[in-house]
N, C-alpha and C positions, 0 to 999 in steps of 0.2 A: 916166270915163276911169280906166284902171288906172295905179297908180304902184308903185314898189318898196316892199315891206313889210318892217318890222322882223322879223328872224328870232326865233323862239321856241325856246329851248333848255332841255332838262331834263338834270340831272346825276344819274346813277345809279351804283351800284356796291355792293360788299360793305361791311358795317358796319365802322367804324373805319379805312376806307381813305382818309378825308379829304375826303368830299363837302362836309360843312358848312364845314370849314376853307377849302376851295377857293372855295366861294360867298362866304364872308366876305372872302377875299383879293381876289376880283374886285370885290365891292361896295365895299370900302374903298379900292381903287386907282382907282376910276372917277372921271371928272370930275364927273358929276352928283352923286355922293355927297359929294364934297369941297365942292360949292357949298352943300349943305344941312347941313354940319357932321357928316356921317357918322352921323346918327341916323335909323334906319329903324324902321317898325312892321311886325309880321308880318302880311302879307296873302296870303301864299302865292306871291307873285311880285314881281319888281322889274325895273326897266329901268336899264341903264347906257349910258353914251356912251363910245365908244372911237374916237379919231381922227376925230371928226365923225360917226360912225355909231352907231346905237343897236342894242342887243341886249337882248332880254327873257329873263330866266331864271325858270323855274318852280321854286320852292323846295319840291319834294315830299318827303315822308318817305322815299320809296324807290320801288322798281319796282312795289310793290302799288298805290300811288296812281296810278302811270303807267298800269297795266293797268286800273284802275277808270275812269279818264277814257276810255280807249280802248274799254272795254266798251260805252259808249253810242254807239259808231259815229262818233265825232267825232275828226278828226285835230287834236290839240291842239298837238303839238310838230313843229317842222320839222327838228330836229337833236338828237341825244343825245350827251352827253359821258360816256363810261364810264370811271370812275376805278378804277385798279388800283394797289395799293400795291407799290412796288418791293421792299420787304422781306418781303412776304407772298404775292404772286403771285395766281393765279386761285383763288378760293374759291367755296363753294356759292352765295352770293348773287350773285357775279359771273356764274356760269353762268345763274342764273335771270334776271338782268337782260339777258343776251345773248339768251336765249330770247324774252323779251318784246319786245325791240328788233326781232328778226328777224320775229316774228309780226306786228308793227306795220308792217314794211317801211319803217322809219324810218332815214334816213341817220344815221351815227354816226361818232365818232372816239374814239381811246383817249388818255387822259391818265394816264401812268405817274407816280404821285405818290410823295413821300417819298424822292426821289433824294438828299437830304442825309444820309440815314442810312448808317452804315458798312456795314451788311449788305445794302444795296440792290443789286439785279441786274436791270437793264432787259432784258438779253438773255434771262434766265430767264423773265421775264414774257412777252416776245414768243414764246418757245418754247412756253410753256404755253397762250397764246392760240391758237397754231396747232393745238394738240391739240384744241381745242373749235371748230375751223373758223372762227376769226377770224384771217385772214391779213393781217398789217400790212405796210407798205412795208418791203422788204428781206427779208421772210420769205415770199415767194411770192404776195403779195397787194397790194392798193392801199388798204387801210384806213389812214388817217392816224394817226400815233402821235406824241404830243408828251410830252417828259420835263419834269416840273415838280416844284417843291417849294412846296406851298401855304403851309407854315409860314414858309419863308424868302422867299416871294414871288418865286421863280425860275421862269422859263419862262411866266409868266402872259401876258406880251405875245405870245409865240409862239402860245399857245393861242387868244387872242382873234383874232389874225391869221388862224389857220386856220378858226375859226368863221365869220368874215366871208367868207373865200374860199369855203368850202363853201356858205354861204348864197347867195352871189352866183351860184354855179354852178346853184343850184336856180331862179334867176330868180323869186323870190317876188313876187307882185303882189296888190294890193288896190285897191279903189275907195272913197275916203273919202265920195264922194257916192252910193254904191250902197246897196242894202238892208243893214240891220244884221244882222251875224252875229257872235255872241260865244259864249264857253264859260264855264260856271261851273267855276272851278278850286279854290275853297274856299268854305265856307259855315258859318255858326254862328248861334247865338241868344245875343245879349248881353242880360243882365238889365236893363241900363239903356238901351241904344240900340235894342234890338229885333233883327230879322233883319239880319245882315251877310253879303254875298256878294261874293267877289272874282271879277270878270269879266275875261276876256281878249278884247279886241276883235279879230276876224279880218277883218271887212269893214264898210264904212260908218262912221258916226260916232255914238258914244253921247253924249247930251247931258242936262244937267239938265232935268227935267220930262218926259223921254221915257217913254212907256208901253211896257213890254216884257214878254215872256213867256219864262220858262225852262221849256221844254216847256209844262206847263199851269199853272205858278205865275206869277201876275200881280205886277207891280211898277210903281209910278210913281217914277222916280228923284228922290228928295228931296235926296240929298247924294252927291257923289263925292269920294273922296280918293285920292291916290297913295300910294306906299309910304313917303313921308316925312310923311304925315299932312296934306299940303297940299290944301286944297280946290281942285278943278278944275271947269271948266264943260263941257269936251268931252274925249273920249278917241278918238284916231285908231287905225287898225289897228296891232296890235302892242302896244298900251298896256294894262297891267294896272291895274285900279282897284277900289277897294272901294266898293260901292254900298249905300246905305240906302234901303229902300222896298218890299222884298218882303213879301207878306202872310204867307208861311210859308217855311221853310228849303228852298231848292231843292236838288236832287241835284247832287253833284259830277259833272261831265261833261255836264250838261244843256245842250242847245243853246239859245241865247238869240236871239230875233228880235223884231221890232217888231209881229208879227202873231200872233194866237192861232191855235192849230192848228185845222184844219178839223174841224167836229163832225159833218158829214154825209158819208156815202159818196157820192162823185161818180163818174159813169161814167168809166172810164179811156179816154183817147184811143186810137183804133184805130191800129195800126201800118200804114204804107204797105207796099206789096208789096216795095219795096226794103229797108225796115227789117226786115220779116219774114224775107227771104232772108238778110240780114246776121246776124240773130239766130240763125237755124238754122245758118248756117256756123260761128258762134261756139260753139254748143252741140256741134257735131260735133267741134270741136277739143278740147273738154274731156276731161280724163282720167276713167276710170271712177270711180264713187263708191267711197269707202272708209269704213270704220268707224273714226272717230278716237278715240283713247284717251289719257288721262294716267294714268300708273301710278306709284304710290309703294310701295316695298317696305321690308322691315326690313334687308336686307343687299344688297350689290352682287352677291353670288353668286346670290341669289334673283332679282334683277332680270335678270341675264344669262340665267338658266335659263328664265324666262318669255318674255322678248323673243325668244330664239332659237327659240321654238316658235310665234311669231305667224304667221298666214297672210298671204299677200301682200295680201289685201283689207283688212287692218288697218293703219292709219297711227298710229305711235307719235309723238304730238305732243310728249310730254315724259315721260321716265322718270328717276326719281331715288330716292335712299334717304332715309327720314325720315318724320315725321308729315305728314298732309295738312293744309296750312295755307291761309290766306286767298289767298295768291298762286296756289295751285293752282286754287282755285275761280274766281278772276278769269280765269285763263288758260282754264279750261273755258268760261266765258261768252264770251270774245272769240274763241275758236277753234271753238266749237260741238263740243267734244270731250266724251267720256264719262269720268267720273272714277272710278278704281278704286284700292283699296289692298289690300296683302297683308301680313298680320301687323303692321299699323301702326294707331296711334290717329288720331282726327280731333280737331284742336284745337277748343276750344269756339267760338272766334271764327269758324273756318271752317265749323263746323256751322250756326251762326246765319246766316252770310252765304249759305250754300247754301239754307237754308230760305227766306230772303227772295227770292233770285234764282231759286228753283225749279230748283235743280241737284241731281240725285240722285247720292249718293256710295255706291258699293257696295264692301264690304270682304270679303275671304276669308282663310281660314287653311289651306286645302288647295289645292294647285296645280292638281290635275286638275279641281276644281270651277270654278276661275277660267277654265281653258282651255276647259272645256265651255261656259261662258257666252259666251266669245268665238266659239266654233264656232257657237252658235245665232245670234249676231248676223251672222256671215258668211253663213249660210244665208239669212237675211232679205234681205241685200244682193243675193245671187245670184238669188233668185227667191222667189216666194210659197211657203211650205211646203205640203206635200201634205195636211196635216190641216186645212186651212182652206177654208171655203166662201165664195166671193166673192159678195157680195150686190149690189154696185153699184160704178160707177166715175164719178168726176167730174173733168173737166179744169179746171185752174186757168187762167182767162182774164184775171184781173187780180189785183192785190194792193194792199192799203191798210193804212195805219197810223193808227189812231185811238185816242187816249187810252192809248197804250202797248200796244194790242192789234194783232197782226199778222193781218189778215183776208185770207183767200183767197176771191176772187170766182170762183165755179165754175159750170160747167154740167154737170149730170148726164147722162152719155152712154150709160150702160147700167144696167139694173136699178133699184134704189132704194137710198137711203142713210138709215139711221136714226141718230138722235143717240146712241143707246146702243151702237152698233156700234164695234168697234175699227177702226183704219184703218192702212194703209201709205201712205207717200209714195213714188211711183215716178217715176224720171227715166231716160229712155233705156233702158227695159227693166231697170232695176236698182232694187231697193228700197233707199232711202237713209235711211229712218227710220220709226219706229212712233209712234203717238200715239192719243189719244182726243179726241172732239169735246166742247168745253166751251161752245160757242155755235153754234147752227145757225139761220140766219135766212133768211126769204124776204120781200122787200119790207118790210124793217125789223121784221118780226114773228118772234118766236121760234117755231120749229116742231119737231116730233118726227121728221118723215120727209119726204123729197122723192123724187120719181119722175123717170124719164127725161124730159129736155127742160126740167126746172126749172132756173132760175138762182138760186143760193143763196150766202149768205155763211157761211164756216166759220172758226171760231177753234180752233186745235189746242193741246193740251197734251201734251208740251212744245212750245215755240214753234219748230217746225222751219223751216229756211231754205228755204222753197219759192219757186218762181218760175213765171212764165207758161209753160205747156206741160207742167208736171208733172201727174201723175194721182194723185188721192186714191182709194185702193181700200178700200171698206168690206167687212169680212169677219166671219165667225163661226167659232169653233173647232168 
């Protein structure tokens, strides 16, 4: 049976706009904190109680961590509070946070902080927000906006009231008796205690002694503590807890269940005629495929010059001035966009993350060369280029995810496909991506080539977002 679930809230915004001060103000003013003497330990999240209702706050370092959690495909937060300083207005990190929030399609509200300062101007903030397509109440939109001073603890009650109201409108539900679903929101290796992981329970109940899996990382829960260091025996939906018992450090964003991932490929259930019809109707409604890009340039003038020359088949997910950073890589992961830079450097941390996540970053210093690159990509989207010889085609009839690999279950419908061939991924007569085959199996055995009529399993690099009905085209130049 489903019950109302505690809302999970993240606080994002530009550096020095008061995120940490706001979180401290909320934590110190809550009933739960007062009962425990106001002493908390850092576990990445904490829960407060306000007027008899609980709210869980994720204490992330910023929007990069928010995107990292979301890049695993898990909806962690129910609501975001975007903090903007009344004396400083909308800044670059504010814009980045807005972009991540919108890409996540997560409900949010605005907290205009530092209203106690003499140079504060809430109207200016609202106006600047409208310029980045965030329309608050009274400025042509319906985004809730609350004026606060975290330092003076003014407006905190109003903010908490609005959080509870927006959460109530979402009608959040969970079943404490249902299957366990949780998310890793923080993890570390303690030299004395061992592996520590903070889990946020989304459904079911986490108990001492439970055997759980964070993706493929096993744990038997030996100890659970809350944000006050108190030992607890059970954690209900919405509760953040620190867990001791993992064999190795799990990834932030990993989905936690009580069952290990299936190790064998099982035959996908066949769709009924009604389901197939509905699926086809849905596909017909989809917009034509586009080539998604994230573009960082050295100046705003250069950015405008390049973006004004983009073809209609190119979707600019994000364009900004400055170095390519971790946030850009994380955004590329979560939006399946291609990352480009013009006359900019790549931060070392971003380069390392891109290597780990298999994200290719391309940089240019001549505009026409960059535009030529985009033109080639557009041609691939529109049709197979004329200098290519098609060797075979395979229709995707099922998809599986095993040990982090996205496997396309295919039936070869024309010609033959060789593991060494390059491939296009086609959907609705449009090429939506290019790849190479890194695993080619038939009946669980690795093969070099398959012919018409064969059913095979294919793993592509990069990991394209294929779906049932797509066609993998094998070709040679």
